[in-house]
N, C-alpha and C positions, 0 to 999 in steps of 0.2 A: 676485787672481782674474783669469784671462784672459778674453778676449772670448767664447770658445766656451762656457765654463762659465756665464757670465752669460746667454747666449742660451738655454741649456738650462733654467736656473732660471726665466727669464721664460716660456718655453713651458710648463713644468710648472705655474707659477702660473696661466697662462691656462686650461689644461685643468681645473685644480681649480676655478677661478672659474666657468667656463662650466658645468661639471657641477653645481656647487652652485646656480647660477642656474637652470639647467634643471629641477633637482629642485624648487626653490622654486616656479617658475612652474607646474610640473606639479601640485604639491600645491594650488595656488590654483585649479585648474580646477574648475568647477562640475559636479556630477553630476546628470544629468537622469534622474529616476525614470520619465519617460514613454517612455524609449527602452531599457528593459531588454530584453536579448536572452535569450529562453528557449531553452536548449539541450537538444535531445532530450527535451523535456517533452511528454507527452500529457495534455491537459486534458479530463477527462470530467465529474467531479463538481464542479469549480470552474473558473471562467473566468480568463483572463489579466487582464481588467479588475478582477476581485475581488481578485486578488493585488496588483495595482498600488495599488488603493484601500487595502488592508491596510497597505501600507508608508507611504503618504501620510498616513494617519490616526494612525500611531504617534507617540507623544510622544518616542520615542527617535531619530527621524530628522527632520532639518530639510529643508524643501523647498528651501532654499538651501545644500544640503550641498556642502562642498568635498571634493576627493579626499583631501586630507591628514587629514580628520576621519572618513573612511569606516571603519566597523567592520563587516567582512564577517561576523563571527560573530554580531553583533547582528542583522543582516539575516536570517541563517539562523534565528536564534531566533524572530524575529517570524513568519516564514513557517511554521516548524514548529509554531507554536501553532494553526494552522488545523486543524480536526478532520478534514479530508479528505486532509491531506498526511502522507505517511510520512517523507519526508526531503527536504531541500533543500541543494544545494551552490552557494555563491555565489563568483564570481570577478570580477576586474577587469582589463580590457585596458589596454594602455599609453596608449590614447587616452581613457580614462576611461569606457568603456562597461561597465555591469554585466552579467555573464552569470549566469544562474540555471538550474540543472538541478533539476527538481522530479519526484519520484516520488510518485504518489498512493497512498493505502491501497488494498488489494485486498480487497473484500468476498467472503466465501465462503458466508454465510447471510444471509437476511433474516427478522427476527422480526416477524411480523404484528401481534401483540398490542400491542407497545410502539413499533412503527414505527421500527426501527433495523436496521442491518447488524451482523454480527459479521465483523471482518476476519481476515486470515490469521494475525495475531499473537494472536488471541483477545481483541481489544478491541472495545468498542462504537464504532460509527461512524454518524453521522446520515445520514438520507436526503437526497438532493440535489434541489433544485428544477429542475435543468436536465438531469439524466441519471438513468436507472434501470437498474441492473445486473441481468441475469437470472441469479439464483442460486437454489439450493434454499431452500424456505420452511420456517420453523419456526412451526407453528401453535399452539404452547403457550407459556406463560410460561417464561422461562429464568432459573434461579438463577445468581447471579454465580459460584458455584463451578464451573459448567460451562464458562465462557467460554473458558479456555485450551485445554481438551480439544476443544471444538467448533471452535476455530481450527485445531488440528492436523487434526481430522477433515475440516473443510471444505477445507483446503488439499490433503489427500490426494485427496478426491473431484474437486476442480478439476483436478488434474494427472494423473488417471487417465483414459485414453481411454474405457474402458468405463463407469465410474461417473459420469463427467461428464454423460453423456446418460441414464444409467439412474436415478439418484436424483433425485426431484422435490421431496422435502421430508421433514420428520420431525416427530415429536411426542414430548415427554417426559412420561411418566405414571408417577408413583411410582417414580422413579429408573430406569425402563426406557425405552429409546429405541425408537420404532417408526418405521421408514423406509417411505416411500411410493415406489413405482417407476413409471416411465413405461410405459404399455401393459398393466399387469397390476393386478388388484384385491387381491392379497395384500400383507401387510406383513412387513417383516423386523424381527425383534426382537433387540436386543442390550443387554446390561447393563453390561459392563465396557469403557469406552472406552479403558482402558489397553492393551488387546490387540485393538483394532478391526482392525488391518491383517491379522492372522492370520485373524480371523473373516471379513473381507471376501474374502480370498484363497480361503478354503474355499467361500464362497458363489459366487464367480465360477466356480470349477471345477465346482460343482454346476450352476449355470445353463447353462454351456456344454455340459454333458453331456446335458441334457434339453431344451435350447432348441427342438429340432426336433420334439419330441413334444408331446402335448396336456396333459402333466402340469401345467405351470405355470398353466394356466387353471383347474385344478381345486383350487388351493390357496387357503387363507384366511390362512395365516401360515407364515413360515419362521423357526425359532428358532436363533440362532447362539450361545447361551449355554453350549453344551457343547463342551468342548475337542475340536478336530479332528472335530466332527460337525455335520451339518446336519439338524435335526429339522423335518420338514414336517407341517403339519396340513391336512387336506382340508376343503372346505366342507361 
């Protein structure tokens, strides 16, 4: 073996040794749960302090956690167990800092009788002690079979410029839904939530056509249960 080959082998050994040593030392680095970096996370219903407390109190995470023992999926699971959080993505920087991106659940209705929200996925969501979201109110009890459909309906209302400011609440009476509207005393009646988008489009076209007249102030109800028709009832 000539001298040049020997030097190359020594250099290769040193590179491998230093890489392994660096990896070992990096794995021995302690993770500080007090310095979590929350990335693009908007906290409304839950606070940063409460998320940190959630992690510290978990039996799955040690306060003297080493980087080599860190399980990012386990941290995500713990955070996602919180009733206000829709999803959490956890990452780790090269210097051992935990990065967390949190997306909170989005409420679309608030049920007054049982004091909870219905979120955009049609799931129950508790009220928060630190923040209250302005959403249409449901003033009747809600059967669990309605939750998914109400999630779709509420999401539609939230994302529609007209209905977002138009619908103030609703009530479910004997499988029929009565909507309350801002600025008017009439109610909108609809039975089949499976086709609510078509019904609402018909209603919006009707409203726009008579908005400047005095017709709307003379109505007690608007029935959308007939296909492609808007049936009105005067006071």
